[in-house]
GUFI-603372 format. One record per atom (N, C-alpha, C): z, y, x; residue in three letters. Coordinates in steps of 0.05 Angstrom, whole numbers, plus 5000, padded with zeros to 4 digits. Each point is the difference from the previous one (the first is absolute). Example, Ala and Ser with C-alpha at 12.3 -4.5 7.8 and 13.67 -1.06 7.14 Angstrom:
2
515648865264ALA500050244982ALA500050245018ALA498650214993SER500150245016SER501450224985SER
//
This chain:
341
589489316680MET502049814991MET502750135001MET502049884985VAL502650124998VAL501450005027VAL501250245008SER501550015024SER502749884996SER501149885021THR502749894998THR502050195013THR499150245008GLY501850205011GLY502050114980GLY501950155009THR502050114982THR499550304995THR501350114981SER499950284994SER502750094992SER500350274998THR502750104993THR500749934972THR502649974995GLY500849944973GLY503049945000GLY501049944976THR502849944997THR500349744985THR502149855006ALA500749764986ALA502950024992ALA500650014974SER502850044992SER500749764981SER502649994995THR501149784984THR501350114976THR500749814980GLY501450094976GLY498049994977GLY501150034976THR498350014976THR500850234983THR498350074981SER500650214980SER498749934974SER500750144980THR498949954973THR498050194992THR498449934980GLY497950174991GLY499549964970GLY497950134990THR499449974971THR497549854996THR499749884977ALA497649844994ALA497650184996ALA497649885005SER497650144995SER499550084972SER499050234995THR499350094973THR497149944993THR498449925021GLY497249964996GLY498450255000GLY501250235007ASP498750265001ASP498950055028ASP497449975004THR498850035026THR499950305009THR500650194983THR499950285008THR502650105011THR502349854995SER502650105007SER501149895026SER498649795011ALA501249875023ALA500450185023ALA498350205005GLY500350175022GLY500650294996GLY501250064976GLU500550284993GLU502650085015GLU500250285004GLY502450125012GLY500049975030GLY502250115013PRO500349975029PRO500449715009PRO499649955025ARG500449735010ARG503049924999ARG500549774987PRO502849914998PRO501149915027PRO502749985002ASP501149895025ASP499349715003ASP499749925026LYS499449735006LYS502549824996LYS499749784985PRO502449834995PRO500849855026PRO502649945001ALA501049875024ALA498949735004ALA499249864979GLY499149725003GLY497149975006GLY498550225004LEU497149985003LEU499350005030LEU498549805009GLU499050005027GLU497250114999GLU499550205017SER497350145000SER499450085028SER497350055004TYR499150085027TYR497950214996TYR500350235013LEU498250234998LEU498650055025LEU497350034999SER498450115021SER498650254990SER500250225015GLY498750244991GLY501950194987GLY498950184983ALA501550224988ALA501949894978ALA502450124999ASP502049934980ASP499450134974ASP498950255000ALA499450154976ALA497649894986ALA499950024973ASP497849924985ASP497550165007ASP497849875003ALA497550135007ALA498950184978ALA500749944975ASP499250154976ASP497050045000ASP498549785001ILE497149995000ILE499049874975ILE497750104989GLN498749884978GLN498149795010GLN500449744995PRO498149805010PRO497450014984PRO497949865012ASN497450024989ASN499049754986ASN501749824993GLY499249754988GLY500150014969GLY500949774989PRO501549785012PRO498349805014PRO501349855017GLY498749785014GLY501849765002GLY498949785007LEU501549744999LEU499149835023LEU501949875013ILE499549815022ILE501249734993ILE498449794999VAL500949734996VAL499349855025VAL502149955017MET499649885026MET501049705001MET498549855014GLY500449714999GLY501949865018GLY501550175016GLY502149885017GLY498949955028GLY501849915017GLY499249965028GLY499950285014GLY498350025020THR499650265014THR499050214981THR501350235000ASP499250214981ASP497250125008ASP498750114979VAL497450095003VAL500050305006VAL499450085025ASP499950275008ASP498250174982ASP497749884993GLU498050164984GLU501150084973GLU501749834989ALA501250074974ALA501850245002ALA501750005021PHE501850235003PHE498550265008PHE497849965014MET498450245006MET498750104974MET499149824984TRP498850074973TRP502150154983TRP502549915002GLN502250134986GLN500350305005GLN499450085025LEU500550275008LEU498550214984LEU497649934991LYS498550214986LYS501150054972LYS501649834989TYR501250034975TYR503050095002TYR501449925021ALA502850095003ALA500150285010ALA497950115011GLY499950295007GLY502050095021GLY500649825018GLY501950095021GLY502950004992GLY500649874977GLY502750024989GLY501949785012GLY502049934983ASP502049825008ASP499449724989ASP500849805017VAL499649714993VAL502849884998VAL500549854979VAL502449844996VAL499249715002VAL501449845016VAL499749715002VAL502449884986VAL499549824981LEU502249864985LEU500149725009LEU502549905003ARG500449735008ARG502949914992ARG500549745001THR502749914996THR501149855024THR498449985021SER500849875024SER498450135023SER500849945025GLY498650115023GLY501250275008GLY498450165013ALA501050265010ALA497850205000ALA499450125023ASP498350245002ASP497249935012ASP499149764998GLY497649925013GLY497550164993GLY499950114976TYR497850164992TYR500150305009TYR502350095009ASN500350285005ASN498250105023ASN500249895024ASP498450085022ASP497149944995ASP499449784987TYR497249934994TYR498750224983TYR501250064977LEU498850194982LEU500350295009LEU502250075013PHE500450285009PHE498650075026PHE500249825020ALA498950065027ALA497349885004ALA499649744993GLU497549865006GLU497750094980GLU500649984974ILE498050094980ILE500150314999ILE502350114998GLY500450305000GLY499150134975GLY499850265001GLY498950174979GLY501850034975GLY502649945004VAL501950034977VAL502450175009VAL501450114981ASP502350185006ASP502449835008ASP500449774987SER502249835006SER499649724990SER501549815011VAL500249744990VAL502949934997VAL500949934976GLU502849914995GLU500049734988GLU501449815014THR500349744990THR502749984986THR500049894975LEU502449964984LEU500449704996LEU502349905006LEU500749734994LEU501650004974LEU498549974978VAL501250014973VAL500649714993VAL502349905008THR500749724999THR501449914975THR500650184982SER501549934976SER499350184977SER500749914975GLU499550174977GLU501850255002GLU502449975011THR501750235004THR498650225016THR498849925022LEU498650205017LEU497550114987LEU498649824984ALA497750094986ALA500650214978ALA502550014992ASN500950204980ASN501050265013ASN500050015026GLU501050245014GLU498050234997GLU500950244992PRO498250234998PRO498550065025PRO501249975023TYR498750055027TYR497549835002TYR500249754993VAL497749825003VAL497750084982VAL500650054974ALA497950084982ALA498750275009ALA501750205008TRP498950255009TRP498249975023TRP500849855020THR498549965025THR497349874994THR500049794983ILE497549884994ILE498250184984ILE501150144980ALA498350164982ALA498850245015ALA501250095022HIS499050225015HIS498049925022HIS499549745003ALA498249915020ALA497150034990ALA498250025019GLU497150004994GLU498849725002GLU501549815012ALA499149725002ALA502549825001ALA499949784985VAL502249805000VAL498849745007VAL501249865019PHE499049745009PHE502249805000PHE499549784986MET502149784998MET499349785020MET501949975018ALA499649815023ALA500049714990ALA499349825018GLY500349714994GLY502949934999GLY500549764988GLY502749904998GLY500149794978GLY501550064979ASP500349814979ASP499950154973ASP497849954984GLN499750154976GLN502349954980GLN501249775001ALA502349954983ALA502250205004ALA500650065025THR502050205007THR499250284990THR497550065002TYR498950264990TYR500550024971TYR499249804986LEU500250014970LEU502950004991LEU501749845013ASN502949994992ASN501350275006ASN499250135022ALA501450255007ALA498850254987ALA497350004995TRP498650244992TRP499050024971TRP499549774988LYS498850014974LYS502150114980LYS499150194982GLY501750124981GLY501850215011GLY499550105024THR501550215013THR498350255005THR501350225009PRO498350245006PRO498049965023PRO500349785016VAL498049955020VAL497249974988VAL499849844979GLN497349974988GLN499150254988GLN501850154988ASP499250264988ASP499050195022ASP501350015023ALA499350185022ALA497349935012ALA499549735003ILE497449915010ILE497850094981ILE500449974975MET498050094980MET499750315000MET502150145007ALA499850295002ALA498250095023ALA500149845022VAL498350065022VAL497149954992VAL499449784986TRP497449954990TRP499150234981TRP501750084983ALA499250224980ALA499450275014ALA501350045023ARG499550245017ARG497449985016ARG498949775001GLY497649955017GLY500549885027GLY502349875004GLY500649885025GLY498849735003GLY500649875022VAL499049735006VAL502349804998VAL499549784986ILE501949794997ILE498849755014ILE501649865015GLY498949765014GLY502149805006GLY499149765009GLY501849805009GLY498649785014GLY501449855016THR498949775014THR501749754994THR498749774998SER501449754995SER501750034975SER502749965002ALA501750034977ALA499650284986ALA499750205017GLY499650274989GLY497450034984GLY498049845007ALA497550004983ALA500449824975ALA501749805002ALA500449824978ALA501150154975ALA501450225004VAL501250144977VAL498450234990VAL497550035009LEU498450234992LEU498549954974LEU499349754993GLY498449954976GLY501650034975GLY498550014977GLU501449994975GLU501649754996GLU498949775010PHE501349745000PHE500949935028PHE502449885004ILE501249965026ILE500949715003ILE499149875021TYR501349755007TYR502650065013TYR502349944987ALA502650095008ALA501449835021ALA499249755002ALA501249825021ALA503050005000ALA501249994975TYR502849994998TYR501249745010TYR498549784998ASN501049755008ASN498549905025ASN499450165018ASP498549955024ASP497049984993ASP498449945020SER497150034997SER498749754991SER498050024982VAL498449784993VAL497849965020VAL499449765009ILE498149965022ILE497749824991ILE497750055012GLU497649844998GLU499449914972GLU499949744994ASP499149914974ASP502249974979ASP502550085006GLU502149974981GLU499550134973GLU498650235000ALA499450144976ALA498049854983ALA498249855013LEU498149844985LEU501349754988LEU501949885014LEU501249754991LEU502050054976LEU501250245000ASP501750074977ASP500350315000ASP498450144984PRO500050295000PRO502650134990PRO501949834991TYR502650104991TYR502149885017TYR499449925025ASN502049915018ASN502250225007ASN502249925011GLN502250195004GLN499450235018GLN497949985016TYR499350225019TYR498250214987TYR499049954976MET498050184987MET501650204983MET501150205013THR501550214986THR498650275002THR499950144978PHE498550254998PHE501650224988PHE499050255006GLU501050254988GLU497750184992GLU500650204985ARG498150204993ARG501550274995ARG498450224998GLU501250254993GLU501950115021GLU499349955025PHE501450135023PHE498650285004PHE497549995009LEU498350245003LEU497849994979LEU498750234996ALA497950024981ALA497750155013ALA498749895019LEU497950125016LEU497449944986LEU498550214990PRO497649944984PRO498049825012PRO499450025027PRO498049825011PRO500849694999PRO502649964996LEU500949725001LEU500949904972LEU499050124979VAL500649904973VAL498649734997VAL501449804990GLY498949734998GLY499749855025GLY501350095022VAL499749885027VAL502649875009VAL499749775012ILE502249875015ILE499049965029ILE501650075020THR499150005028THR501249775015THR498749925022ASP501249815019ASP499050075028ASP501549935019THR499450085028THR500149765019THR499450055027HIS499849785019HIS498249794989HIS497850084987PHE498649834981PHE498749765013PHE498250035019THR498649785013THR501949855019THR501550165016ALA501749875020ALA502049814987ALA501050064976ARG502049824988ARG498949854976ARG497449994998ARG498549814981ARG501050064971ARG499850254991ARG501250084975ARG498250024976ARG497649895003LEU498250014976LEU501149834977LEU501049775005CYS501149834979CYS502150144984CYS501850135014ARG502250134985ARG499050244985ARG498150155011LEU499050234986LEU498749914973LEU498649775001ILE498949894975ILE502349954980ILE502249885010GLY502349964983GLY501350264989GLY500050205017PHE501150264992PHE498350114976PHE497450005004VAL498250114979VAL500249844974VAL500149745003ALA500249824976ALA502650074985ALA502250045014ARG502650054987ARG499950274986ARG498850205012MET499950264987MET498649994973MET497749855000VAL498649974976VAL501449834979VAL501049775009GLU501349814982GLU502650124988GLU501450175016ASP502550114990ASP499650254984ASP497350084996GLY499450234983GLY500550265013GLY500150015027TRP500550265014TRP497450165002TRP497749875001GLY497550145003GLY497649834997GLY497750114995GLU497449875000GLU497950224996GLU498250045019PRO499849855024PRO502150075021PRO500449825019VAL501850045023VAL498449985025VAL500550175020LEU498749995025LEU502149945022LEU499549785014GLY501749935023GLY498750125025GLY501650145016VAL498950135025VAL501649885023VAL498549845016GLY501249875023GLY498950135026GLY501950115016VAL499250175024VAL500749845025VAL498149975018ASP500549865025ASP501750175019ASP501249875020GLU501550135020GLU498250205016GLU501250215011GLN498650205015GLN497750134983GLN500550024974THR498050104982THR501450174979THR498550204990ALA501150174979ALA498050074979ALA500850034975LEU498350114979LEU501150284994LEU498450205006VAL500850284995VAL498550114976VAL501550134983VAL498850104974VAL500250304999VAL497750134996ASP499950305001ASP500750114972ASP500250264997PRO500850124974PRO498349924977PRO497549935004ALA498149924979ALA500249704994ALA501849865014GLY500249714996GLY498149835015GLY498650115019LEU498249845016LEU501549885022LEU500049735001ALA501649855019ALA498249895022ALA500750045025THR498449925023THR501749835019THR498749805011VAL501349825019VAL499950115028VAL502350005013LEU500250095028LEU501349785016LEU499549995026GLY501349805017GLY498049785009GLY501149765004VAL498449795012VAL499549764981VAL501649984979GLY499849774982GLY498550074974GLY500649844979LYS498750044974LYS502150054979LYS499050114977VAL501550034976VAL498749824979VAL501549834988HIS499049794981HIS500850094972HIS498050004982LEU500450084973LEU499549764982LEU502149934985LEU500049774981LEU500350104972LEU498049964984ARG500050114971ARG500549774981ARG501850054982SER500649804979SER497549934984SER500249784986ALA497849904982ALA501149924974ALA501350194986GLY501349934975GLY502449845004GLY500849864979ALA502449835001ALA499549755016ALA501949915016PRO499749745013PRO499849774980PRO498649795007GLN499849774983GLN502749854997GLN501650025022GLN502749885000GLN501750155020GLN502250104991CYS501950155016CYS502749964988CYS501349785007VAL502649934987VAL501849895022VAL502649994993THR502049895020THR499549715005THR500149935026GLY500049735008GLY497349865001GLY497850144994LYS497349895001LYS498250175018LYS497949875009THR498150155017THR498650234984THR499450205015LEU498550234988LEU497149924997LEU498950054976GLU497349954995GLU498750284993GLU498350095016TYR498950274997TYR497250025011TYR498050054984ALA497249995008ALA498750275002ALA498250025019ASP498150235001ASP501350275007ASP502050005016LEU501050255011LEU497950125019LEU499850265003GLU498150135018GLU501550085025GLU499049915023LEU501150075026LEU497950155017LEU500850235010ARG498350155018ARG501650075025ARG498750025022ALA501350075025ALA498650265011ALA501650215003LEU499150265010LEU500350025031LEU498050075013GLU500050045030GLU500950285006GLU500950045026PRO500650295008PRO497750184995PRO500650224986GLY498050204992GLY499049974972GLY500449774988ASP499249964972ASP502050164982ASP499050084976SER501650154981SER499749884972SER502150064983VAL500049924972VAL501550224985VAL499150054976GLN501350194983GLN502349874985GLN502450125001LEU502349894987LEU500950204979LEU501349904978PRO500449724994PRO497549894986PRO499549745004GLY498149854984GLY497150035007GLY499450145022GLY497250035008GLY498849755011GLY497450004999ALA498549765011ALA499850035030ALA500649785013ALA499850005029ALA497249935009ALA499250065024PRO497349935010PRO499849715004PRO497649904998GLY499349725006GLY500449824977GLY498949765002ALA500349804980ALA502749875001ALA501149934977ALA502649874999ALA499749705004ALA502049875012THR500249715000THR501649924976THR498949824984LEU501649904977LEU501749785009LEU502650034994LEU502049825011LEU501749884977LEU500549745002SER501649864980SER502249845012SER502450004987ALA502249845008ALA500549774980ALA500249765011SER500449774982SER501449785016SER502149884989MET501349765011MET501150065028MET500950255004GLY501050075027GLY498150065021GLY497450024994ALA497950065019ALA498250224990ALA498450115019LEU498150214994LEU497249905002LEU498350124984ASP497049945002ASP498750284999ASP498650085022PRO499749855025PRO502650005016PRO500249815018ALA502549965015ALA500550245019ALA502550075002TYR501050215018TYR502349905015TYR500650135023ASP502149925018ASP502750114991ASP500949914976CYS502750074992CYS501449774988CYS499049765004ILE501249754990ILE501549875022ILE502649944995ASP501749885020ASP499149715006ASP
//
């Protein structure tokens, strides 16, 4: 689990300006390391110099929140090759540093960057540091702040540069929410329980796309804290909206339980680690009704639950076991599930 201990680092104040992203994933980390901007709060454990290691992936970690999954970070080591880890967040501090550097170990350094604004996301130091990492992990927090600060900046280019080099990209909770092709943005706070079934266009149902382009998550929207926070109803609403709005079909909703991770190897084979389940919800063509102010009507979605140790090929692969056919109508589910208020 994540350590609450401290690590060495600096916290500085002030702001600085930067340039907008060009969308070029090859240029984010070129040249010598730029100077650290005055406004960036960061924490470093381990070596300051770049490890200059070729990672062995790419790999992907989709973690469900709550206590972190040690097995997933141990799995990461074989692809990160003993290199550098960057933790991205917009709040908090250095809670991952001791955990990943000292408790999990096997890496050259862990640097946490609090990239709290678009200004900081445009800083050359930030892009360079991310692009030279062998693993990037996005902590929990608020995905709306991540999207507002990072989307359309060199941060997203640099993350994709790590993937292109064969590094590991991962996130937990809000950090996992931004990994898929489709993203529940939560710009207007969080939709809860059956609100998405009662009105799939309610004010809380805000979405984004085109932040990252990770091949295993093409056509995927993720959700976390899945069973603990009764999120099946809203995942159905997410999938329905992606199809109804013309963003994709088929669409796969991936709901990950707390203390659980889905890890994806370089061949796209995704395996469940931890103590909970990963829930796969596959669209069933267009919803019968998905409009503002009316209940969602959507029949015959396929739901599967993967246990620890189960695997599925991504994107679009068939999961093991028989699917449960699930329908939403008049604000309820058939068969009934515990996500109705």
